[in-house]
C-alpha positions in Angstrom: -65.4 -77.0 128.3 -67.3 -74.3 130.3 -66.4 -71.7 127.6 -67.6 -74.0 124.8 -70.9 -74.7 126.6 -71.4 -71.0 127.1 -70.8 -70.3 123.4 -73.3 -73.0 122.4 -75.8 -71.6 124.8 -75.4 -68.0 123.4 -75.7 -69.3 119.8 -79.0 -71.1 120.6 -80.6 -68.4 122.7 -79.7 -65.7 120.1 -81.4 -67.5 117.3 -84.4 -68.1 119.5 -84.8 -64.3 120.0 -85.9 -63.9 116.4 -88.6 -66.6 116.9 -89.8 -64.8 120.0 -90.2 -61.6 118.0 -92.3 -63.5 115.4 -94.5 -65.0 118.1 -95.1 -61.6 119.7 -95.9 -60.0 116.3 -98.3 -62.8 115.5 -100.1 -62.4 118.9 -100.6 -58.7 118.2 -101.9 -59.3 114.7 -104.3 -62.0 115.8 -105.5 -60.0 118.8 -106.5 -57.2 116.5 -108.0 -59.2 113.7 -111.4 -60.9 113.1 -109.8 -64.0 114.8 -109.5 -62.1 118.1 -112.4 -63.9 119.7 -111.0 -67.3 118.7 -107.6 -66.3 120.2 -109.2 -65.4 123.5 -111.4 -68.5 123.6 -108.5 -70.7 122.8 -106.5 -69.4 125.8 -109.6 -70.0 128.0 -110.1 -73.7 127.0 -110.3 -75.6 130.3 -107.9 -78.5 130.9 -108.4 -80.9 133.8 -105.9 -83.5 135.1 -107.1 -85.6 138.0 -105.8 -88.5 140.0 -108.2 -89.7 142.7 -109.2 -86.7 144.8 -106.3 -84.6 143.4 -107.4 -82.5 140.4 -105.8 -79.6 138.6 -108.4 -77.6 136.7 -107.1 -74.6 134.8 -107.6 -72.7 131.5 -104.9 -73.2 128.9 -103.3 -69.9 129.6 -102.6 -70.8 133.2 -101.3 -74.3 132.1 -98.8 -72.3 130.0 -97.9 -69.9 132.7 -97.8 -72.4 135.6 -96.7 -75.6 133.7 -94.6 -74.7 130.7 -92.9 -71.9 132.6 -92.0 -74.3 135.4 -90.0 -76.2 132.7 -88.3 -72.9 131.8 -87.4 -72.3 135.4 -86.1 -75.9 135.6 -83.6 -74.9 132.9 -82.7 -71.7 134.8 -82.0 -73.9 137.8 -79.7 -76.1 135.7 -77.9 -73.1 134.3 -77.4 -71.3 137.6 -76.0 -74.5 139.2 -73.6 -75.1 136.3 -72.4 -71.5 136.3 -71.8 -71.7 140.1 -70.0 -75.0 140.0 -68.1 -74.8 136.7 -68.6 -71.6 134.9 -68.7 -67.8 135.0 -70.0 -67.6 138.5 -67.5 -70.1 140.1 -65.3 -67.5 141.8 -65.8 -64.2 143.6 -63.6 -62.4 141.0 -65.9 -63.6 138.2 -69.2 -62.8 139.8 -68.3 -59.4 141.3 -68.9 -57.1 138.3 -72.1 -58.7 136.8 -73.5 -59.5 140.3 -73.3 -55.9 141.6 -74.4 -54.6 138.2 -77.5 -56.9 138.3 -78.4 -55.7 141.8 -78.4 -52.1 140.6 -80.4 -53.1 137.5 -82.9 -54.9 139.6 -83.4 -52.3 142.4 -83.5 -49.0 140.5 -86.2 -50.0 138.0 -88.4 -51.2 140.9 -87.8 -48.0 142.8 -88.8 -45.9 139.7 -91.9 -47.9 139.2 -92.8 -47.7 142.9 -92.2 -43.9 143.0 -94.7 -43.4 140.1 -97.4 -45.8 141.4 -97.0 -45.3 145.2 -100.5 -43.8 145.5 -102.3 -46.8 143.9 -102.4 -49.9 146.1 -103.4 -52.1 143.2 -100.8 -50.8 140.7 -98.0 -50.9 143.2 -98.2 -54.8 143.0 -96.4 -54.6 139.7 -93.2 -53.0 141.2 -91.0 -56.0 140.1 -92.2 -56.0 136.4 -89.4 -53.7 135.0 -86.7 -55.5 137.1 -86.3 -58.5 134.8 -84.1 -59.1 131.7 -85.0 -61.4 128.8 -81.8 -63.1 127.9 -83.1 -64.6 124.6 -84.1 -61.2 123.2 -81.0 -59.5 124.5 -78.6 -62.0 123.0 -80.6 -62.2 119.8 -79.8 -58.5 119.3 -76.1 -59.1 120.0 -76.1 -61.8 117.3 -77.3 -59.2 114.7 -74.0 -57.4 115.3 -71.9 -60.4 114.5 -68.2 -60.4 115.3 -68.2 -56.8 116.4 -69.3 -58.0 119.8 -66.6 -59.6 122.0 -67.3 -62.8 123.9 -66.5 -61.0 127.1 -69.6 -58.7 126.6 -71.8 -61.6 125.9 -70.6 -63.4 129.1 -71.2 -60.2 131.1 -74.8 -59.7 129.8 -75.5 -63.5 130.3 -74.3 -63.3 133.9 -76.4 -60.2 134.6 -79.4 -62.0 133.2 -78.7 -65.1 135.4 -78.6 -62.9 138.5 -81.8 -61.2 137.4 -83.4 -64.7 137.2 -82.3 -65.5 140.7 -83.8 -62.2 141.9 -87.0 -63.0 140.1 -87.2 -66.4 141.8 -86.8 -64.7 145.2 -89.4 -62.1 144.4 -92.0 -64.6 143.1 -91.5 -66.8 146.3 -91.8 -63.9 148.7 -94.2 -61.4 147.1 -96.4 -63.3 144.7 -97.7 -66.1 146.9 -101.2 -66.0 148.3 -104.0 -68.3 149.8 -101.5 -70.8 151.2 -102.5 -74.4 151.7 -100.3 -75.6 154.5 -100.9 -79.3 153.8 -100.0 -78.9 150.1 -97.0 -76.7 151.0 -95.7 -79.4 153.5 -96.0 -82.1 150.8 -94.3 -79.9 148.2 -91.5 -79.2 150.7 -91.1 -82.9 151.4 -90.9 -83.5 147.6 -88.2 -80.9 147.2 -86.3 -82.4 150.2 -86.6 -85.7 148.5 -84.9 -84.3 145.4 -81.8 -83.3 147.3 -81.8 -86.7 149.2 -81.6 -88.4 145.8 -78.7 -86.1 145.0 -76.9 -87.0 148.2 -77.5 -90.7 147.6 -75.6 -90.4 144.4 -78.6 -91.2 142.1 -77.6 -90.1 138.6 -80.5 -91.3 136.5 -82.9 -88.5 135.6 -86.1 -90.5 135.9 -86.4 -90.4 139.7 -85.8 -86.7 139.7 -88.5 -86.1 137.1 -91.1 -88.2 139.0 -90.4 -86.6 142.4 -90.2 -83.2 140.7 -93.6 -83.7 139.1 -95.0 -84.6 142.5 -93.4 -81.5 144.1 -94.7 -79.2 141.2 -98.3 -80.4 141.7 -98.1 -79.9 145.5 -96.5 -76.5 145.2 -99.1 -75.5 142.6 -101.9 -76.5 145.0 -100.2 -74.8 147.9 -100.6 -71.2 146.6 -96.8 -70.7 146.1 -96.1 -70.3 142.4 -95.2 -73.6 140.8 -92.3 -72.3 138.8 -90.3 -72.4 142.1 -90.6 -76.2 142.0 -89.0 -76.2 138.6 -86.1 -74.2 139.8 -85.6 -76.5 142.8 -85.6 -79.6 140.5 -82.8 -77.9 138.4 -80.7 -77.2 141.4 -81.1 -80.8 142.6 -79.8 -82.5 139.4 -76.2 -83.7 140.0 -73.5 -82.0 138.1 -71.1 -85.0 138.3 -71.8 -88.7 138.4 -69.9 -91.9 138.9 -70.8 -95.6 138.2 -70.5 -98.4 140.8 -66.8 -98.7 140.0 -66.1 -95.1 140.7 -65.7 -94.2 137.0 -66.9 -90.8 135.8 -70.1 -90.8 133.9 -71.5 -88.0 131.6 -72.9 -85.1 133.6 -76.7 -85.6 134.2 -77.1 -81.8 134.5 -75.4 -81.1 131.2 -77.3 -83.9 129.5 -80.7 -82.6 130.7 -79.7 -79.0 129.9 -78.8 -80.1 126.4 -82.1 -81.8 125.9 -84.2 -79.0 127.3 -82.5 -76.1 125.5 -84.1 -76.5 122.1 -87.5 -77.2 123.6 -87.4 -74.0 125.7 -85.9 -71.8 123.0 -88.0 -73.0 120.1 -91.3 -74.1 121.7 -92.0 -73.0 125.3 -90.8 -69.4 125.1 -92.6 -68.7 121.7 -95.8 -70.3 123.0 -95.6 -68.2 126.2 -95.0 -65.0 124.1 -97.9 -65.8 121.8 -100.2 -66.5 124.8 -99.2 -63.4 126.8 -98.3 -60.7 124.3 -101.7 -60.3 122.6 -103.1 -56.8 123.1 -106.4 -55.9 121.6 -106.4 -52.2 120.8 -110.2 -52.1 120.6 -111.4 -49.5 123.1 -107.9 -48.7 124.1 -107.1 -45.0 123.9 -103.7 -43.3 123.3 -103.7 -42.1 126.9 -102.7 -45.6 128.0 -99.2 -44.5 127.3 -99.5 -42.0 130.2 -101.0 -44.6 132.5 -98.8 -44.7 135.7 -98.4 -48.4 135.3 -97.2 -48.0 131.7 -94.9 -45.1 132.6 -93.4 -47.0 135.5 -92.6 -50.0 133.4 -91.2 -48.0 130.4 -89.1 -45.8 132.6 -88.0 -48.7 134.7 -86.9 -50.8 131.8 -85.4 -48.1 129.6 -84.0 -45.6 132.2 -83.7 -47.6 135.4 -82.0 -50.7 133.9 -79.3 -48.8 132.0 -78.5 -46.5 134.9 -78.6 -49.3 137.4 -76.4 -51.8 135.5 -73.9 -49.3 134.0 -73.7 -47.1 137.0 -72.9 -50.0 139.4 -70.5 -51.5 137.0 -68.8 -48.1 136.5 -68.5 -47.6 140.2 -67.0 -51.1 140.8 -64.4 -50.5 138.1 -63.5 -47.0 139.3 -63.1 -48.2 142.9 -60.7 -50.9 141.7 -63.0 -53.7 142.8 -63.5 -55.1 139.3 -62.2 -54.6 135.8 -63.8 -54.4 132.3 -64.4 -57.7 130.7 -61.6 -58.7 128.3 -61.9 -56.9 124.9 -64.8 -54.7 126.1 -64.8 -50.9 126.0 -67.0 -48.4 127.9 -69.4 -47.9 124.9 -70.0 -51.6 124.6 -70.6 -51.9 128.4 -73.1 -49.1 128.2 -74.8 -50.8 125.2 -75.1 -54.1 127.2 -76.6 -52.1 130.0 -79.2 -50.8 127.6 -80.0 -54.3 126.4 -80.6 -55.4 129.9 -83.7 -53.3 129.7 -85.2 -55.8 127.3 -87.5 -57.4 129.8 -90.2 -58.9 127.6 -91.1 -62.6 128.5 -89.9 -62.4 132.2 -91.5 -59.0 132.7 -94.8 -60.2 131.1 -94.6 -63.3 133.3 -94.2 -61.2 136.5 -97.0 -58.9 135.3 -99.3 -61.9 134.9 -98.6 -62.7 138.6 -98.9 -59.2 139.8 -102.2 -58.5 138.1 -103.6 -62.0 138.0 -106.9 -60.8 139.4 -106.4 -57.2 138.1 -108.6 -55.1 135.9 -108.4 -54.7 132.2 -106.6 -51.4 132.4 -103.7 -52.7 134.4 -103.3 -55.7 132.1 -103.2 -53.6 128.9 -100.9 -51.0 130.6 -98.5 -53.8 131.6 -98.3 -55.3 128.1 -98.0 -51.8 126.4 -95.3 -50.8 129.0 -93.3 -54.0 128.6 -93.3 -54.0 124.8 -92.6 -50.2 124.6 -89.8 -50.3 127.2 -88.2 -53.4 125.7 -88.3 -52.0 122.2 -86.8 -48.7 123.3 -84.0 -50.6 125.1 -83.5 -52.9 122.1 -83.3 -50.2 119.4 -81.1 -47.7 121.4 -78.9 -50.6 122.6 -78.4 -51.8 119.1 -77.6 -48.3 117.9 -74.9 -47.8 120.6 -73.3 -51.1 120.0 -73.4 -50.7 116.2 -71.4 -47.5 116.2 -67.9 -48.1 114.9 -66.2 -45.5 117.1 -64.5 -47.3 120.1 -63.6 -46.0 123.5 -60.4 -47.6 124.7 -61.1 -50.0 127.5 -58.4 -48.6 129.8 -59.7 -45.0 129.8 -61.3 -44.2 133.2 -59.9 -47.3 135.0 -58.0 -46.8 138.3 -54.8 -48.1 136.7 -54.9 -45.6 133.8 -55.7 -42.7 136.2 -52.9 -43.6 138.5 -50.3 -43.4 135.7 -51.5 -40.0 134.5 -49.4 -36.9 135.4 
């Protein structure tokens, strides 16, 4: 069942990658057309929701980034919990290789960015931008290669991306929180506690979780902590298993909600986010933006840091005998997957919007140029490596093969 669910997930996310590319291209075209002013004005349309003295007043762009992305992180919470309880992350043996590889792929890009921008206090805020992986784009590229890609490689890349998402959650919570409202934070925390109380009480209907989750999201949003964290907490609170009053097993609430959310996330929320955040107007932008330290830090972090961090740590784990290559995967394919982990796109753009929320125009443009350039480089080179027909035997370089050599 876990394998079938993973295959369905991969199929859906892969096809969604093409739609993301289209939304990105459309945003770039509109931003550099006579409709550019309408595009900018559309994203600044104010939307107000109020209930008594509680009011949320934000432009459309922030409703997308704070509201729709909270639903995206709700799905991430569901996926992480499912994988931990009944999937590819359910045992130490399964999580060792992608887990350690993801740590390398998260830290090295951040260090590269920080080394390039360490003299600019404003630019250094974007250190986490190149640390993220966009699973929809990465798996979309794998889909273009068809049956040449073994399932084991898709599982590895998916697991690396899940660990990246967990790292992004931690980074957002710790480093991109400001102007705390203690009262709202306390209420939001109580709401999140209430979610887990519902779980412990055996509540299996989704309605109560959604109502309490909406309350927690509004409070966390008002607290100054990014509201996407509330979405992740809701996902982690949804029960994986449920029983009726007679002790009979019921359909999994977690899997049911995950099944409902997947098409909405893949075919609506992520393309909307890409369209709203990928628009770059090249009016007044000079070619030297490519040499901006922010741009360089992101491009080198995504294209160089990701591949070295992911492949290097995976190689070390295998050489030390602490893990083995996924079934049916050779070294070239593992390196190709490491390259594709540098496709940061939506997650990198999202972290960039947090890092430079109050930043200047130069940093905003440099972020978008850097993310798109680094992601495209990783995508094209990763595709080329994986499309090559020459195969490196999976057992070459492993401790077992070396031990048997004369």
